[in-house]
C-alpha positions in Angstrom: -21.5 -5.9 -0.6 -18.9 -7.0 -3.2 -16.6 -9.9 -2.3 -13.1 -9.2 -1.0 -11.9 -10.6 -4.4 -14.0 -8.1 -6.4 -12.6 -5.3 -4.2 -9.1 -6.7 -4.7 -9.5 -6.7 -8.5 -10.9 -3.1 -8.4 -7.9 -2.0 -6.4 -5.5 -3.6 -8.9 -7.3 -1.9 -11.8 -7.1 1.4 -10.0 -3.4 1.1 -9.6 -2.8 0.3 -13.3 -5.2 2.9 -14.5 -3.8 5.6 -12.2 -0.3 4.8 -13.4 -1.4 5.1 -17.1 -3.3 8.3 -16.4 -0.4 9.9 -14.5 2.1 8.9 -17.1 -0.1 10.4 -19.9 -0.6 13.6 -17.9 3.1 14.0 -17.2 3.9 13.4 -20.9 1.2 15.9 -22.0 2.6 18.7 -19.9 6.3 18.0 -20.3 6.2 17.7 -24.1 4.5 21.0 -24.7 6.7 23.8 -26.1 5.7 26.5 -23.7 7.4 29.9 -23.8 7.4 30.3 -20.0 6.6 27.0 -18.3 7.6 28.4 -14.9 4.8 31.0 -15.3 2.0 28.5 -16.1 -0.6 27.8 -13.5 -3.2 25.1 -13.6 -6.5 25.3 -11.7 -9.7 23.4 -11.2 -12.8 24.0 -9.2 -12.5 22.6 -5.7 -14.9 22.5 -2.8 -15.2 26.0 -1.5 -13.0 27.6 -4.2 -10.4 26.9 -6.8 -7.4 24.6 -6.5 -4.4 26.2 -8.3 -0.8 25.0 -8.7 2.2 25.8 -10.9 2.9 23.5 -13.8 5.9 22.1 -12.0 3.9 21.4 -8.9 1.4 19.5 -11.0 4.0 17.5 -12.8 5.7 16.7 -9.5 2.3 15.5 -8.1 1.5 13.1 -11.0 5.1 11.9 -10.9 4.8 10.8 -7.2 4.7 7.1 -7.4 5.4 6.7 -3.7 2.0 8.2 -2.7 0.2 6.1 -5.3 2.0 2.8 -4.3 1.5 3.6 -0.6 -2.2 4.3 -1.1 -2.6 0.9 -2.9 -0.7 -0.9 -0.1 -2.6 0.8 2.7 -5.9 -0.2 1.0 -4.7 -3.7 0.2 -3.7 -4.2 3.8 -7.0 -2.8 5.2 -9.0 -5.0 2.8 -7.0 -8.1 3.9 -7.2 -7.3 7.6 -10.9 -6.6 7.4 -11.7 -9.8 5.5 -9.6 -11.9 7.9 -11.3 -10.3 10.9 -14.7 -10.8 9.4 -13.9 -14.5 8.8 -12.5 -14.9 12.3 -15.4 -13.0 13.7 -13.2 -10.6 15.7 -13.3 -6.8 15.7 -10.4 -5.3 13.8 -9.5 -3.1 16.8 -8.9 -6.3 18.8 -7.1 -8.3 16.1 -3.5 -7.3 17.0 -0.9 -7.2 14.2 -0.7 -9.2 11.1 1.3 -11.8 13.1 -1.7 -12.4 15.3 -4.7 -12.2 12.9 -2.7 -13.8 10.1 -1.7 -16.8 12.3 -5.2 -17.3 13.4 -6.6 -17.2 9.9 -4.0 -19.6 8.7 -4.4 -22.0 11.6 -8.2 -22.1 11.1 -7.6 -23.5 7.6 -4.8 -25.8 8.7 -2.0 -23.7 7.1 1.1 -22.0 8.4 3.4 -19.1 7.6 5.8 -21.4 5.6 3.2 -21.4 2.7 2.7 -17.7 2.7 4.5 -15.7 0.0 7.4 -14.2 1.9 6.5 -16.1 5.1 6.0 -14.4 8.5 9.0 -12.1 7.9 7.4 -11.0 4.6 4.1 -10.4 6.2 5.6 -8.3 9.0 7.6 -6.3 6.5 4.3 -5.5 4.7 2.8 -4.3 8.0 5.9 -2.2 8.8 6.0 -0.5 5.4 2.2 0.1 5.5 2.5 1.6 9.0 5.4 3.9 8.0 3.2 5.4 5.3 -0.1 5.3 7.1 1.3 7.0 10.2 3.2 9.5 8.2 6.7 8.8 9.4 8.2 7.1 6.4 11.0 5.8 8.7 11.4 2.5 10.3 11.2 3.1 14.0 12.9 1.1 16.8 9.7 -1.0 17.6 9.1 -1.7 13.9 12.8 -2.8 13.5 12.4 -5.1 16.5 9.2 -6.5 15.1 11.0 -7.4 11.9 13.8 -9.1 13.8 11.3 -11.1 15.9 9.7 -12.3 12.7 13.1 -13.2 11.1 13.4 -10.2 8.8 16.6 -8.2 8.6 16.3 -5.9 5.6 15.0 -2.8 7.3 16.6 -1.2 10.4 15.6 1.6 12.8 16.1 5.0 11.2 16.0 3.7 7.7 13.8 5.6 5.3 10.9 3.7 3.9 10.3 3.8 0.1 8.3 1.4 -2.0 8.9 0.4 -5.6 6.3 -1.0 -8.0 8.0 -4.4 -7.7 7.9 -4.3 -3.9 4.2 -3.3 -4.0 3.6 -6.4 -6.1 5.5 -8.6 -3.6 3.6 -7.1 -0.7 0.2 -7.6 -2.4 1.2 -11.2 -3.2 1.9 -11.8 0.5 -1.4 -10.4 1.5 -3.2 -12.3 -1.3 -1.6 -15.5 -0.2 -2.7 -15.0 3.4 -6.3 -14.6 2.2 -6.1 -17.6 -0.2 -4.5 -19.9 2.3 -6.9 -18.7 5.0 -9.8 -19.5 2.6 -11.2 -16.0 2.7 -14.3 -15.9 0.5 
């Protein structure tokens, strides 16, 4: 099995390559001089049939950075949590939240949240944003809001929609990466 760091690099390359490919695809279709762009359908073979969409639906799909960024965040979080639990020799289902497994990982290497990029509040924000996307709500719920307050974070409140920018994704991945580095994940 590849090391967590090789997987991390592959995920970073995936994000960059997907962004380039999506931008090129969008440019390709939006720069064409089509007589009836609304009438254009694009299709491709799919399992059990054919996948077909309008040109606008296709352009909208490749323009959806939220789904791409959320996917990279979800995978980055899962990779970090899995590596931490493996190092701590605990099942991921019993690890608790990032506050728990992160604190244990850091403590085992003589480190604390103050050295983590964004600190405990930043780590909890990563978990809250990840959960909002992975559970489909895309809204900060009351328990997530309280979790942030308990960790010292105050930027996201109950009922607030969750979006993620490329810059925020970079910050969240830096937080996760710093937990692994400080926790001496191999």
